[in-house]
C-alpha positions in Angstrom: 38.0 0.5 -22.1 41.2 -1.2 -23.3 44.6 0.2 -22.7 47.6 -1.6 -24.1 51.3 -1.2 -24.1 53.1 -0.6 -20.9 50.0 0.2 -18.9 49.2 -1.8 -15.8 46.1 -2.1 -13.7 46.4 -0.6 -10.2 44.7 -2.0 -7.2 43.1 1.3 -6.4 39.5 1.6 -7.5 38.8 2.1 -11.2 42.2 3.5 -12.2 44.7 2.7 -14.8 48.3 3.9 -14.8 50.2 4.4 -18.1 53.7 5.5 -17.5 53.3 8.2 -14.8 49.8 9.3 -15.7 46.8 8.1 -13.8 43.6 7.7 -15.8 40.5 7.7 -13.6 37.6 5.8 -15.3 34.2 7.5 -15.1 30.9 6.1 -16.3 31.1 7.6 -19.8 34.7 9.0 -20.1 38.2 8.9 -18.9 39.8 11.9 -17.1 43.6 12.5 -16.9 44.8 13.0 -13.3 48.2 13.7 -12.0 49.8 10.7 -10.3 49.9 11.2 -6.5 53.2 12.0 -4.9 53.8 9.3 -2.2 56.6 10.2 0.2 56.3 6.7 1.8 57.6 5.0 -1.3 61.2 5.6 -0.1 60.6 3.8 3.2 61.6 0.1 3.6 58.7 -0.7 5.9 56.1 0.8 3.6 57.5 -1.1 0.6 57.8 -4.3 2.6 54.2 -4.1 3.7 52.9 -3.4 0.2 55.0 -6.3 -1.3 53.9 -8.6 1.5 50.2 -7.8 0.7 50.8 -8.6 -3.0 52.3 -12.0 -2.0 50.3 -13.0 1.1 46.7 -12.0 0.3 46.3 -14.4 -2.8 48.1 -17.1 -0.9 45.8 -16.7 2.1 42.8 -17.0 -0.2 44.2 -20.2 -1.7 45.0 -21.7 1.7 41.5 -20.9 3.0 40.1 -23.4 0.5 41.9 -26.2 2.5 40.9 -24.6 5.8 44.4 -23.5 6.9 45.9 -20.1 7.6 49.5 -18.8 6.8 50.5 -19.2 10.4 48.8 -22.6 10.6 50.5 -24.0 7.5 53.8 -22.6 8.8 53.3 -24.5 12.1 52.4 -27.7 10.2 55.4 -27.4 7.9 57.7 -26.9 10.9 56.2 -29.9 12.7 56.8 -32.0 9.6 60.4 -30.8 9.2 61.1 -31.3 13.0 59.3 -34.5 14.1 58.8 -34.5 17.9 59.1 -30.7 18.2 57.4 -29.2 21.2 54.8 -26.5 21.3 57.1 -24.2 23.1 59.8 -24.7 20.5 57.2 -23.8 17.8 56.2 -20.7 19.7 59.8 -19.4 19.8 60.4 -20.2 16.2 57.3 -18.4 14.8 57.1 -15.7 17.6 53.6 -16.7 18.8 52.5 -16.6 22.4 51.7 -20.0 23.9 48.1 -18.9 24.5 47.7 -18.4 20.7 49.5 -21.5 19.7 47.5 -23.9 22.0 44.2 -23.5 20.2 45.9 -24.0 16.8 47.6 -27.2 18.0 44.3 -28.5 19.6 42.5 -27.8 16.3 45.1 -29.7 14.3 45.0 -32.5 16.8 41.1 -32.7 16.7 41.2 -32.6 12.9 43.7 -35.5 12.8 46.5 -33.5 11.2 48.9 -34.0 14.0 49.5 -36.4 16.9 51.2 -36.0 20.2 53.6 -38.2 22.1 54.7 -37.6 25.6 58.2 -36.2 25.4 59.1 -36.0 29.0 57.0 -35.6 32.2 55.5 -32.3 31.1 55.7 -31.8 27.3 54.6 -33.6 24.2 56.4 -34.0 20.9 54.3 -33.2 17.9 54.1 -35.3 14.7 52.3 -34.8 11.4 49.9 -37.6 10.5 49.3 -39.0 7.0 46.2 -36.8 6.8 48.3 -33.8 7.7 50.9 -34.7 5.1 48.1 -34.8 2.5 47.0 -31.4 3.5 50.6 -30.2 3.4 51.0 -31.5 -0.1 48.1 -29.3 -1.2 49.5 -26.3 0.8 52.9 -26.7 -0.8 51.3 -26.6 -4.2 49.6 -23.3 -3.4 52.9 -21.9 -1.9 54.9 -22.9 -4.9 52.4 -21.4 -7.3 52.4 -18.2 -5.3 56.2 -17.9 -5.2 56.3 -18.6 -9.0 53.7 -16.0 -9.7 55.5 -13.3 -7.7 59.0 -14.2 -8.7 58.4 -13.4 -12.4 58.6 -9.7 -11.5 62.3 -10.1 -10.7 65.2 -12.0 -12.3 66.2 -15.3 -10.6 69.2 -13.6 -9.0 67.1 -10.6 -7.8 64.5 -12.9 -6.2 67.3 -14.9 -4.5 68.8 -11.7 -3.2 65.4 -10.4 -2.0 64.7 -13.6 -0.1 68.2 -13.4 1.5 67.8 -9.8 2.5 64.3 -10.3 3.9 65.7 -13.2 6.0 68.5 -11.0 7.3 66.0 -8.5 8.6 64.3 -11.0 10.9 67.0 -13.5 11.8 
């Protein structure tokens, strides 16, 4: 079945939406159904989660091809941007418990993506290796592509405003 015009595919199973009408595809025919009323659509948290899924899920899938997670690439980006950063500083910045950060750092160390240098008597400064920078180059490509794909839904000004408002919510 082909629907043109202002119709759009919906993530829900086997449905198309055209204006405010939901068309449910059956094996041999299409039935018209009333679009559901969703009282959650007026809530910021609901919309934030839905928008986050639209952006994050495809990016996670791309990053998986280079064996890194969203949190993992965030940590690697922060280490590169802040050479010598300590594990505890990273934990505070990305709101991760030390017990969850330690295995990630150890994995990156074992994979040769980062190296450690004694900072003082107790802590180590972290640095991205050349292998880590090569991985980050690929990750940044995925991140840039993801941002570009999602930002086309808004004007450049709206996208900038969205990023600013989202940052204001967590800073």
